[in-house]
Structure formats: C-alpha cells, structure tokens
ROMIPA-451200 format. One record per residue: x, y, z of N, C-alpha, C, O in turn. Coordinates in steps of 0.001 Angstrom, whole numbers, padded with zeros to 6 digits, always signed. Layout:
REM residues N
XYZXYZXYZXYZ/...
REM end
This chain:
REM residues 206
+000846-001198+000000+000000+000000+000000+000881+001248+000000+001859+001323+000745/+000538+002214-000826+001298+003459-000878+001041+004293+000385+000012+004144+001044/+001993+005167+000703+001886+005985+001902+002226+007427+001565+003150+007697+000798/+001466+008355+002149+001657+009788+001939+002401+010368+003131+002072+010059+004277/+003392+011198+002877+004100+011890+003934+003609+013328+004054+003692+014097+003097/+003096+013692+005229+002681+015070+005496+003843+015765+006195+004237+015370+007292/+004384+016788+005567+005596+017437+006069+005255+018328+007256+004488+019283+007134/+005832+018003+008393+005574+018732+009637+006730+019695+009902+007831+019278+010263/+006464+020981+009720+007471+021993+010052+006871+023078+010949+007349+024211+010996/+005807+022690+011660+005181+023583+012624+004339+024675+012014+004168+025734+012618/+003802+024439+010816+003088+025507+010113+001580+025323+010059+000922+025902+009194/+001027+024541+010952-000430+024477+011079-001128+023601+010055-000502+023095+009123/-002409+023429+010235-003380+022626+009487-002926+021195+009182-003432+020559+008258/-001967+020698+009970-001538+019312+009814-002651+018335+010181-002881+017345+009486/-003327+018626+011269-004328+017681+011775-005532+017580+010849-006110+016504+010697/-005914+018689+010230-007056+018634+009314-006707+017862+008044-007547+017143+007502/-005475+018011+007571-005037+017240+006402-004952+015759+006770-005415+014902+006017/-004365+015463+007915-004272+014072+008364-005660+013458+008543-005885+012303+008182/-006584+014233+009102-007949+013747+009293-008627+013417+007978-009361+012433+007882/-008382+014242+006957-008982+013989+005649-008419+012715+005023-009164+011924+004445/-007108+012518+005138-006509+011297+004585-007002+010063+005329-007224+009014+004725/-007171+010193+006629-007699+009074+007418-009104+008726+006963-009465+007553+006864/-009901+009762+006684-011269+009540+006209-011277+008828+004856-012180+008044+004560/-010257+009111+004039-010149+008469+002728-009575+007060+002822-009549+006332+001830/-009117+006676+004007-008530+005355+004171-007120+005255+003614-006671+004172+003237/-006418+006388+003561-005070+006445+002996-004041+006294+004110-004187+006880+005182/-003008+005511+003852-001907+005384+004796-001038+006639+004725-000707+007108+003637/-000669+007183+005895+000122+008411+005904+000993+008475+007155+000789+007742+008124/+001972+009378+007097+002815+009668+008239+002966+011188+008318+003120+011854+007294/+002923+011728+009525+003161+013148+009758+004537+013271+010395+004763+012756+011490/+005458+013950+009719+006826+013958+010221+007624+015131+009655+007340+015637+008569/+008631+015546+010425+009609+016507+009942+010959+015856+009738+011954+016538+009492/+010998+014527+009842+012238+013772+009698+012442+013372+008240+011572+012740+007640/+013579+013736+007675+013818+013499+006251+013795+012009+005900+013252+011624+004864/+014371+011188+006744+014423+009751+006452+013028+009144+006436+012701+008332+005571/+012219+009545+007394+010856+009018+007451+010037+009513+006269+009280+008748+005672/+010185+010792+005926+009456+011348+004787+009929+010726+003474+009138+010545+002548/+011208+010402+003399+011757+009836+002170+011167+008468+001871+011150+008033+000720/+010684+007790+002905+010082+006468+002701+008655+006558+002160+008084+005551+001743/+008078+007767+002166+006718+007956+001648+006736+007983+000120+007754+008293-000499/+005592+007652-000473+005478+007597-001937+005091+008934-002547+005279+009147-003745/+004559+009828-001743+004196+011178-002180+004193+012068-000946+004090+011576+000178/+004304+013369-001152+004406+014305-000042+003352+015395-000141+002988+015837-001231/+002871+015819+001019+001972+016976+001114+002658+018018+001985+003109+017720+003091/+002731+019246+001472+003314+020371+002193+002188+021321+002581+001791+022158+001770/+001659+021211+003810+000577+022106+004232+001158+023436+004701+002363+023663+004588/+000317+024303+005219+000850+025539+005778-000166+026648+005927-001007+026864+005054/-000080+027343+007034-000768+028606+007255+000247+029524+007931+001134+029055+008645/+000117+030822+007708+001049+031748+008324+001841+032526+007303+001383+032727+006178/+003026+032965+007683+003834+033867+006865+004924+033109+006115+005547+032191+006649/+005135+033509+004884+006110+032872+004000+007540+032898+004570+008181+031848+004617/+008065+034061+005006+009453+034072+005486+009689+033134+006668+010703+032437+006714/+008764+033115+007618+008916+032248+008786+008877+030780+008382+009610+029958+008931/+008015+030454+007414+007911+029065+006963+009194+028609+006283+009674+027506+006545/+009754+029443+005413+011001+029072+004750+012149+028945+005754+012997+028062+005624/+012171+029819+006743+013205+029735+007773+013106+028416+008537+014117+027779+008835/+011868+028014+008850+011672+026765+009589+012055+025550+008740+012703+024623+009227/+011650+025565+007471+012039+024462+006579+013556+024365+006484+014124+023273+006484/+014201+025525+006405+015658+025525+006337+016301+024989+007589+017276+024241+007513/+015774+025357+008744+016356+024914+010013+016218+023407+010201+017017+022790+010905/+015206+022819+009574+014998+021369+009667+015717+020610+008554+015653+019382+008493/+016396+021339+007680+017096+020693+006571+016164+020134+005518+016499+019170+004830/+014979+020746+005390+013968+020202+004488+013921+020879+003124+013268+020366+002215/+014589+022007+002953+014491+022737+001685+015070+021902+000544+014369+021628-000430/+016319+021498+000645+016930+020696-000413+016261+019333-000527+016150+018778-001619/+015814+018795+000612+015121+017497+000582+013848+017582-000256+013594+016709-001086/+013045+018628-000046+011796+018776-000802+012101+018978-002285+011442+018390-003142/+013088+019800-002585+013468+020026-003985+013854+018731-004677+013437+018478-005807/+014645+017913-004008+015081+016646-004597+013925+015658-004707+013801+014951-005707/+013082+015609-003681+011956+014668-003682+010994+014953-004819+010445+014031-005423/+010788+016237-005112+009819+016633-006144+010252+016189-007539+009440+016198-008464/+011509+015804-007706+011973+015323-009002+011559+013877-009253+011600+013398-010386/+011157+013181-008174+010885+011749-008335+009572+011262-007742+009204+010103-007933/+008858+012130-007023+007574+011690-006461+006614+012874-006406+007062+014020-006367/+005291+012622-006402+004320+013710-006370+004405+014530-005083+004640+014002-003997/+004207+015834-005244+004214+016780-004131+003020+017705-004276+002782+018259-005349/+002266+017871-003187+001115+018775-003171+001304+019818-002086+001411+019475-000909/+001347+021091-002470+001386+022189-001520-000006+022753-001303-000749+022960-002262/-000366+023003-000051-001702+023492+000290-001602+024861+000945-000867+025029+001918/-002331+025837+000423-002408+027209+000936-001002+027829+000978-000404+028024-000080/-000463+028142+002147+000901+028651+002212+001867+027658+001578+002850+028057+000953/+001590+026365+001739+002427+025341+001125+002503+025482-000382+003546+025212-000977/+001405+025904-001012+001421+026173-002458+002324+027350-002768+003109+027296-003715/+002225+028411-001985+003030+029603-002249+004519+029313-002088+005344+029878-002807/+004865+028436-001148+006266+028081-000926+006889+027388-002134+008112+027355-002264/+006068+026840-003008+006573+026151-004188+007213+027104-005184+008022+026688-006013/+006853+028391-005107+007299+029364-006098+008709+029877-005800+009319+029525-004790/+009208+030720-006709+010598+031176-006628+010828+032214-005541+011884+032238-004909/+009826+033080-005324+010049+034265-004491+008723+034768-003927+007685+034666-004580/+008764+035314-002709+007598+035976-002125+007972+037391-001703+009106+037664-001310/+006977+038292-001796+007156+039680-001369+006386+039960-000074+006085+041113+000234/+006071+038909+000676+005366+039069+001952+006357+039515+003027+007279+038780+003378/+006155+040721+003541+007036+041352+004541+008390+041746+003944+008795+042906+004026/+009080+040783+003349+010369+041071+002710+010544+040086+001566+009871+039056+001532/+011425+040379+000642+011688+039454-000457+012369+038207+000096+013443+038277+000694/+011718+037065-000118+012208+035801+000438+012210+034741-000648+011223+034569-001362/+013316+034038-000769+013416+032964-001752+012555+031788-001332+012545+031399-000164/+011827+031218-002297+011016+030041-002039+011719+028772-002480+012931+028763-002694/+010952+027702-002613+011527+026422-003013+011938+026411-004483+012807+025633-004877/+011321+027267-005294+011706+027378-006697+011335+026183-007551+011966+025942-008580/+010333+025436-007149+009895+024280-007924+009003+024676-009090+008797+023896-010020/+008487+025871-009035+007629+026385-010096+007955+027878-010243+007751+028635-009294/+008450+028317-011392+008874+029714-011551+007714+030691-011346+006636+030521-011916/+007947+031706-010531+006917+032701-010268+007139+033360-008925+008135+033103-008249/+006201+034213-008542+006336+034949-007292+005019+034969-006536+003967+034622-007073/+005100+035382-005282+003929+035520-004424+003741+036997-004128+004659+037662-003648/+002544+037514-004417+002260+038937-004273+000985+039129-003460+000166+038217-003348/+000829+040303-002903-000354+040632-002108-001585+040704-002997-001514+041195-004123/-002711+040216-002494-003975+040396-003202-004237+041891-003376-004060+042672-002441/-004656+042277-004561-004761+043711-004865-006173+044212-005111-006370+045416-005269/-007166+043323-005150-008521+043757-005485-009051+044794-004495-009772+045712-004884/-008693+044648-003216-009184+045566-002185-008669+046987-002389-009277+047939-001900/-007558+047142-003102-007020+048474-003364-007928+049265-004291-007917+050496-004277/-008712+048563-005094-009566+049203-006089-011048+049174-005715-011826+049998-006197/-011437+048238-004868-012857+048058-004571-013001+047555-003131-012539+046463-002800/-013634+048348-002292-013741+048019-000869-014631+046805-000606-014664+046302+000517/-015345+046331-001611-016177+045133-001430-015310+043890-001204-015765+042907-000620/-014076+043942-001663-013201+042787-001574-012285+042935-000362-011339+043723-000367/-012587+042167+000659-011854+042235+001912-010617+041342+001867-010574+040333+001164/-009625+041747+002635-008420+040961+002798-008331+040530+004262-008394+041386+005145/-008191+039250+004549-007953+038154+003610-009196+037739+002826-010328+038010+003226/-008953+037084+001717-010002+036414+000951-010357+035157+001742-009574+034209+001794/-011533+035153+002351-011900+034074+003269-013299+033566+002959-014244+034345+002837/-013417+032249+002834-014719+031632+002645-014775+030807+001376-013756+030559+000731/-015984+030387+001027-016211+029527-000130-016241+030365-001397-016863+031426-001441/-015560+029874-002427-015551+030570-003705-015437+029556-004831-015077+028398-004619/-015752+030018-006029-015867+029134-007185-014555+029090-007962-013960+030130-008245/-014112+027894-008302-012971+027748-009195-013427+027115-010505-014423+026393-010555/-012676+027404-011556-012925+026810-012877-011741+025921-013221-010698+026428-013634/-011873+024616-013062-010725+023720-013227-010427+023391-014691-011321+023378-015537/-009158+023128-014964-008715+022555-016225-008818+021038-016086-008038+020419-015362/-009775+020453-016777-010062+019043-016577-008968+018119-017117-009002+016914-016871/-008003+018671-017845-006899+017836-018314-005870+017561-017226-005024+016681-017381/-005936+018299-016137-005044+018076-014999-005593+016916-014180-006751+016965-013765/-004802+015871-013933-005318+014713-013187-005784+015056-011778-006607+014331-011220/-005286+016137-011188-005743+016533-009860-007195+016999-009891-007896+016931-008882/-007640+017473-011055-008989+018032-011210-009996+017002-011731-011160+017333-011957/-009560+015783-011917-010398+014739-012499-011708+014572-011720-011707+014414-010499/-012830+014612-012462-014133+014363-011869-014767+015544-011169-015826+015391-010560/-014148+016739-011232-014713+017902-010535-015813+018598-011316-016636+019302-010732/-015838+018411-012626-016786+019148-013448-016218+020507-013831-015052+020798-013564/-017037+021330-014453-016563+022606-014994-016361+023673-013928-015730+024697-014192/-016888+023446-012726-016701+024412-011636-016897+023702-010302-017535+022652-010225/-016334+024301-009252-016455+023710-007914-016264+024799-006873-015434+025691-007043/-017037+024725-005792-016843+025636-004667-015857+025013-003688-015986+023848-003313/-014864+025811-003278-013837+025354-002345-013566+026467-001333-014012+027601-001512/-012837+026138-000276-012685+027058+000854-011303+027723+000867-010269+027056+000890/-011325+029064+000850-010100+029871+000814-009894+030626+002128-010854+031032+002783/-008628+030807+002498-008218+031772+003528-006813+032232+003149-005841+031518+003394/-006697+033431+002547-005364+033909+002166-005380+035399+001879-006406+035978+001519/-004207+036004+002051-004020+037430+001779-003039+037666+000641-002909+038788+000151/-002347+036609+000218-001379+036700-000869-001751+035689-001950-002495+034740-001701/-001231+035901-003133-001578+035067-004283-000319+034598-004995+000717+035260-004953/-000423+033458-005642+000648+032934-006478+000530+033543-007874-000560+033624-008440/+001665+033965-008415+001702+034521-009770+002763+033756-010560+003908+034201-010632/+002406+032610-011156+003380+031843-011937+003858+032630-013159+003100+033402-013747/+005120+032426-013530+005660+033081-014718+004954+032612-015981+004739+033385-016914/+004599+031341-015993+003979+030721-017169+002525+030387-016838+002257+029565-015962/+001595+031021-017535+000174+030786-017247-000241+029347-017510-001258+028896-016983/+000521+028618-018313+000167+027213-018573+000375+026347-017337-000066+025198-017307/+001051+026892-016303+001208+026175-015037-000015+026318-014132-000039+025751-013040/-001019+027058-014563-002233+027286-013764-003320+026326-014227-003688+026317-015402/-003834+025519-013302-004858+024521-013631-006257+024935-013197-007235+024299-013592/-006372+025980-012400-007696+026475-011995-007565+027924-011554-006591+028319-010913/-008582+028704-011920-008672+030105-011523-009862+030321-010607-010855+029596-010672/-009749+031324-009756-010874+031874-009004-010887+033370-009286-009841+033955-009566/-012061+033996-009217-012138+035452-009377-012561+036078-008057-013617+035767-007507/-011709+036965-007567-012023+037720-006361-011621+039169-006632-010694+039709-006029/-012353+039768-007556-012032+041105-008019-010855+041118-008969-010583+042133-009610/-010166+040019-009064-009017+039803-009938-008883+038301-010121-009342+037542-009267/-008272+037850-011200-008057+036406-011349-006994+035919-010375-005935+036532-010242/-007278+034828-009703-006354+034248-008727-006041+032815-009142-006948+032011-009357/-004758+032504-009253-004355+031123-009535-004705+030266-008327-004141+030448-007248/-005623+029342-008504-006120+028538-007391-005525+027143-007355-005446+026529-006292/-005106+026637-008508-004372+025373-008596-003229+025585-009578-003430+026108-010673/-002027+025174-009179-000880+025240-010074-000279+023855-010219-000422+023010-009335/+000396+023625-011341+000923+022286-011617+002085+022378-012595+001988+023021-013640/+003167+021737-012243+004286+021543-013171+004990+020252-012791+005458+020101-011662/+005064+019320-013737+005743+018051-013469+005080+017277-012350+003882+017001-012402/+005860+016927-011335+005343+016177-010184+004749+017085-009109+004329+016605-008056/+004711+018386-009367+004363+019356-008326+002995+019979-008585+002707+020474-009675/+002160+019938-007539+000854+020604-007575+000723+021520-006364+001375+021308-005341/-000114+022524-006485-000431+023377-005347-001868+023852-005424-002374+024148-006506/-002526+023925-004271-003877+024483-004193-003853+025672-003236-003399+025551-002098/-004348+026827-003704-004403+027987-002825-005468+027803-001745-005331+028325-000638/-006507+027075-002062-007581+026771-001113-007198+025551-000277-006176+024908-000517/-008038+025249+000704-007834+024095+001585-008735+022948+001130-009921+022952+001457/-008219+021972+000391-009084+020850-000007-009617+020083+001188-010729+019555+001144/-008830+020015+002262-009260+019251+003448-010416+019918+004177-011023+019310+005058/-010732+021177+003817-011857+021900+004418-012935+022228+003383-013825+023040+003639/-012846+021587+002208-013710+021951+001080-014741+020889+000733-015168+020780-000416/-015139+020104+001734-016231+019163+001536-015929+018083+000508-014781+017671+000341/-016961+017635-000171-016854+016508-001105-015876+016799-002243-015105+015922-002632/-015901+018030-002783-015011+018359-003896-013549+018349-003434-012669+017868-004148/-013305+018873-002256-011947+018869-001729-011431+017465-001479-010268+017164-001745/-012303+016609-000966-011904+015221-000733-011600+014512-002053-010722+013653-002125/-012343+014890-003092-012088+014322-004414-010701+014717-004899-009988+013897-005478/-010314+015967-004666-008976+016428-005061-007893+015651-004320-006923+015203-004932/-008050+015490-003016-007075+014728-002234-007025+013273-002688-005947+012685-002764/-008164+012699-002985-008210+011318-003483-007477+011206-004816-006736+010251-005049/-007693+012196-005692-006993+012202-006984-005482+012255-006785-004728+011558-007465/-005049+013097-005836-003609+013187-005589-003051+011865-005072-002010+011399-005538/-003737+011270-004120-003252+010021-003529-003246+008879-004548-002462+007938-004424/-004107+008962-005540-004182+007900-006538-003042+007984-007554-002891+007093-008390/-002239+009050-007486-001118+009193-008425+000065+008317-008053+001017+008206-008825/+000019+007689-006879+001138+006845-006441+000713+005387-006361+001520+004527-006011/
REM end
C-alpha cells in the first residue's frame, strides 16, 4: 500500500489534512524527519502563516533541499501557504526565496485596493474553474466551490502552469501544476466533497 508523507514543520493545518486522509482510508505519516518522509510515496506540504517564517523553519529542519530533490521523483502537493512556498520568491514582509519548484512569485492580493467590497484576507467559499486535463482536477466538473483563507496570491511566470482560476475582483491562480508538483491555494481538506475528491486524486497518483 502506498503511503503519503505530510511534512511537519510547525506551520499548522496538519491535523485537518491528516484527518482527511484518514477519512479516505489512505496510509500516511506526519513527520519533519527526512528519512521518514523519504520512505513515503508522495508528499503533502501544508501551511498557514507567513512565508518568510515558513522558509526559515524548513531551512532549520534541513527540508528545503530534501523537498526540492523529492519533487523530481515523487508527487508533491502544496496546500495554501504550502502552495506559495513552491514558487521562486515571495514579497510578503520582505523578499524571500522560495523552493523554486515552479517559476513565479507571491504577491499581495490587490482587489481591495480598487474596490472596498473585496476584503483581505479572501476568506470563505468561492468558485474555481478547473482545467479538466489536470489529473488533480479529475471528476470535478466545470466548476467547484472550495474554501479559501489567504491574503497573498501565487503569480506563476507561465500561465500554462495554472490549472484552476478563481475570481475575487481579480483572477487568482487557485491550482498550479508543473511536473510532479501541484499546489492548491484553497484548503481541499476543508472543502467538503469536492476537496476530498482532489485529495483522493492526488493520492491515486502513487
């Protein structure tokens, strides 16, 4: 049986992701130990909080190079902040280098600057339009409501790396994908049946 490694670097929402995998009947391990994570068939990088602090913590645990190397040979899914960490650079608080697994940057949501109807953070259920050719989006249909909580957005250099958009006064990359690497700006583990379908699709890749 394949096993999923949930990367524990103290960045929150670990238990909700673990709970969702348990509900799916998937074997998993929650760990910050490289050897234990290396034995997993795929990895999930969760996260809530600030980009610079998260990268500092990953670095202190020796996980930055490990994640980069692992992504060359096994599936990796970043969730929320975990998705943003996949990119090259973030401008949250200060310019901070990311994992660089997908070229692009992380920028502040800007819709609120033009229209006060759009509050920051973008929080709650919103509609995404998935690219059905992406295996992570398999079976979702032409649209799906999922749960967001974020103040920053991923801006990939190449739009072909975007598998789903959401509109919140501006287009927001909600799912990104390149090679073995996927990221969701929303929380699939908090997004009901559609979110569970996404997690099931990811786990079925191994």
